[in-house]
ROKOLKE-643591 format. One record per residue (C-alpha): residue number from 1; x, y negated, z negated. Coordinates in steps of 0.1 Angstrom, whole numbers. Layout:
ROKOLKE-643591
NODE, nr, u, v, w
NODE, NUM, X, Y, Z .
...
***
This chain:
ROKOLKE-643591
NODE, nr, u, v, w
NODE, 1, -111, 272, 19 .
NODE, 2, -131, 258, 49 .
NODE, 3, -160, 253, 27 .
NODE, 4, -139, 233, 1 .
NODE, 5, -124, 212, 30 .
NODE, 6, -159, 203, 44 .
NODE, 7, -175, 197, 11 .
NODE, 8, -147, 173, -1 .
NODE, 9, -145, 155, 33 .
NODE, 10, -183, 148, 33 .
NODE, 11, -184, 136, -4 .
NODE, 12, -152, 117, 0 .
NODE, 13, -164, 98, 33 .
NODE, 14, -196, 88, 13 .
NODE, 15, -176, 78, -18 .
NODE, 16, -150, 58, 1 .
NODE, 17, -174, 39, 22 .
NODE, 18, -196, 27, -7 .
NODE, 19, -165, 19, -25 .
NODE, 20, -157, -4, 2 .
NODE, 21, -190, -22, -2 .
NODE, 22, -195, -24, 35 .
NODE, 23, -223, -49, 40 .
NODE, 24, -204, -73, 15 .
NODE, 25, -173, -70, 36 .
NODE, 26, -195, -77, 68 .
NODE, 27, -208, -109, 52 .
NODE, 28, -175, -122, 41 .
NODE, 29, -160, -112, 76 .
NODE, 30, -188, -133, 94 .
NODE, 31, -180, -163, 72 .
NODE, 32, -141, -161, 75 .
NODE, 33, -143, -156, 114 .
NODE, 34, -171, -180, 122 .
NODE, 35, -164, -197, 155 .
NODE, 36, -134, -175, 165 .
NODE, 37, -133, -158, 198 .
NODE, 38, -142, -121, 202 .
NODE, 39, -105, -109, 210 .
NODE, 40, -93, -126, 178 .
NODE, 41, -120, -111, 158 .
NODE, 42, -112, -77, 172 .
NODE, 43, -76, -81, 162 .
NODE, 44, -84, -91, 128 .
NODE, 45, -106, -61, 124 .
NODE, 46, -78, -38, 135 .
NODE, 47, -52, -54, 113 .
NODE, 48, -74, -55, 82 .
NODE, 49, -85, -19, 84 .
NODE, 50, -48, -7, 89 .
NODE, 51, -37, -28, 60 .
NODE, 52, -65, -13, 39 .
NODE, 53, -58, 22, 51 .
NODE, 54, -19, 19, 42 .
NODE, 55, -28, 7, 8 .
NODE, 56, -54, 33, 4 .
NODE, 57, -31, 61, 12 .
NODE, 58, -5, 48, -12 .
NODE, 59, -29, 47, -40 .
NODE, 60, -44, 81, -31 .
NODE, 61, -12, 98, -39 .
NODE, 62, 1, 74, -65 .
NODE, 63, -23, 83, -92 .
NODE, 64, -4, 113, -110 .
NODE, 65, 29, 94, -108 .
NODE, 66, 13, 62, -122 .
NODE, 67, -4, 80, -149 .
NODE, 68, 28, 100, -160 .
NODE, 69, 50, 68, -159 .
NODE, 70, 26, 47, -180 .
NODE, 71, 19, 78, -202 .
NODE, 72, -18, 77, -200 .
NODE, 73, -43, 105, -192 .
NODE, 74, -64, 109, -163 .
NODE, 75, -95, 110, -184 .
NODE, 76, -85, 77, -200 .
NODE, 77, -80, 61, -167 .
NODE, 78, -114, 73, -156 .
NODE, 79, -131, 54, -184 .
NODE, 80, -112, 22, -176 .
NODE, 81, -115, 23, -139 .
NODE, 82, -151, 34, -140 .
NODE, 83, -160, 4, -165 .
NODE, 84, -143, -20, -140 .
NODE, 85, -162, -4, -111 .
NODE, 86, -195, -8, -129 .
NODE, 87, -189, -46, -134 .
NODE, 88, -183, -48, -98 .
NODE, 89, -216, -28, -91 .
NODE, 90, -234, -52, -115 .
NODE, 91, -222, -82, -94 .
NODE, 92, -232, -66, -63 .
NODE, 93, -267, -58, -76 .
NODE, 94, -274, -93, -91 .
NODE, 95, -258, -116, -64 .
NODE, 96, -249, -92, -35 .
NODE, 97, -211, -101, -40 .
NODE, 98, -182, -87, -56 .
NODE, 99, -172, -106, -88 .
NODE, 100, -135, -107, -76 .
NODE, 101, -140, -119, -41 .
NODE, 102, -169, -144, -40 .
NODE, 103, -153, -174, -24 .
NODE, 104, -134, -182, 7 .
NODE, 105, -97, -194, 7 .
NODE, 106, -92, -229, -4 .
NODE, 107, -65, -234, 22 .
NODE, 108, -62, -227, 59 .
NODE, 109, -43, -193, 65 .
NODE, 110, -24, -182, 95 .
NODE, 111, -36, -146, 91 .
NODE, 112, -68, -137, 71 .
NODE, 113, -66, -99, 81 .
NODE, 114, -45, -90, 51 .
NODE, 115, -54, -117, 25 .
NODE, 116, -83, -120, 17 .
NODE, 117, -99, -95, 40 .
NODE, 118, -80, -64, 34 .
NODE, 119, -72, -75, -1 .
NODE, 120, -94, -81, -23 .
NODE, 121, -125, -80, -1 .
NODE, 122, -121, -45, 12 .
NODE, 123, -98, -31, -17 .
NODE, 124, -102, -51, -49 .
NODE, 125, -91, -41, -83 .
NODE, 126, -122, -18, -90 .
NODE, 127, -118, -1, -57 .
NODE, 128, -81, 6, -64 .
NODE, 129, -88, 22, -99 .
NODE, 130, -114, 45, -81 .
NODE, 131, -91, 55, -54 .
NODE, 132, -63, 63, -80 .
NODE, 133, -89, 87, -99 .
NODE, 134, -103, 104, -68 .
NODE, 135, -67, 110, -54 .
NODE, 136, -57, 124, -88 .
NODE, 137, -87, 147, -90 .
NODE, 138, -78, 166, -58 .
NODE, 139, -56, 194, -65 .
NODE, 140, -58, 220, -35 .
NODE, 141, -45, 214, -1 .
NODE, 142, -81, 218, 15 .
NODE, 143, -95, 191, -10 .
NODE, 144, -67, 168, -5 .
NODE, 145, -68, 169, 33 .
NODE, 146, -107, 165, 30 .
NODE, 147, -102, 135, 7 .
NODE, 148, -76, 119, 31 .
NODE, 149, -99, 123, 61 .
NODE, 150, -128, 110, 41 .
NODE, 151, -107, 78, 33 .
NODE, 152, -100, 74, 70 .
NODE, 153, -135, 81, 81 .
NODE, 154, -148, 55, 55 .
NODE, 155, -125, 28, 69 .
NODE, 156, -133, 38, 105 .
NODE, 157, -171, 34, 98 .
NODE, 158, -165, 1, 82 .
NODE, 159, -144, -11, 112 .
NODE, 160, -174, -1, 134 .
NODE, 161, -198, -22, 112 .
NODE, 162, -173, -50, 115 .
NODE, 163, -174, -49, 152 .
NODE, 164, -212, -49, 151 .
NODE, 165, -212, -77, 125 .
NODE, 166, -227, -102, 149 .
NODE, 167, -254, -79, 160 .
NODE, 168, -262, -70, 124 .
NODE, 169, -265, -107, 114 .
NODE, 170, -290, -111, 142 .
NODE, 171, -311, -81, 132 .
NODE, 172, -309, -82, 95 .
NODE, 173, -300, -118, 88 .
NODE, 174, -282, -131, 58 .
NODE, 175, -311, -119, 35 .
NODE, 176, -311, -84, 49 .
NODE, 177, -272, -80, 44 .
NODE, 178, -275, -94, 10 .
NODE, 179, -302, -68, 1 .
NODE, 180, -282, -39, 15 .
NODE, 181, -252, -51, -5 .
NODE, 182, -274, -50, -36 .
NODE, 183, -285, -13, -27 .
NODE, 184, -247, -4, -22 .
NODE, 185, -242, -20, -58 .
NODE, 186, -267, 4, -72 .
NODE, 187, -252, 34, -58 .
NODE, 188, -219, 21, -69 .
NODE, 189, -232, 17, -104 .
NODE, 190, -242, 55, -103 .
NODE, 191, -206, 64, -91 .
NODE, 192, -190, 44, -118 .
NODE, 193, -211, 60, -145 .
NODE, 194, -202, 94, -132 .
NODE, 195, -166, 85, -133 .
NODE, 196, -168, 71, -170 .
NODE, 197, -189, 100, -183 .
NODE, 198, -165, 127, -167 .
NODE, 199, -137, 108, -184 .
NODE, 200, -154, 107, -218 .
NODE, 201, -163, 146, -216 .
NODE, 202, -128, 153, -206 .
NODE, 203, -113, 132, -234 .
NODE, 204, -138, 149, -260 .
NODE, 205, -129, 183, -247 .
NODE, 206, -92, 176, -251 .
NODE, 207, -94, 165, -288 .
***
């Protein structure tokens, strides 16, 4: 039981961290908060990570209910969500940005923590689909607990990176952050392929 928890926790932390595309989020955060005081930046980081966590927790448990309500199987959703995630991975690899969150808001916003930082920069359409899939795949209590803590840990790590964003920009520069975003996209593409292939194998086995 403990081994299942530890294994699920470690794998989930890594999965969710890459799903969040941390270095792309850092780049967008720097652009959105340029010139703001440190206290306001810290407040934005707290509110955006909490907003992303709340949405992530809802999605984590919503998968089975959603699939049942719509009348689709987990394997079918794996194929669709994996394909969407693969498109996001391609966008990260080719340009270092997510295809659904490449620009800044056209108008001034009173609060950028929720929109666009939490949604869709942190959690976009592809990430939503992947969280629904991963949450529905976990069945036993140790796995569910490990998955939940993995989601929390991934967001905590992202929050730490955002707090260090100024330092990362000085050390890595825009080019370095862009390269790391592309590397994240490469890993994300492998995760997307695994989701799609698992869905295809499960669908073929059920026919």
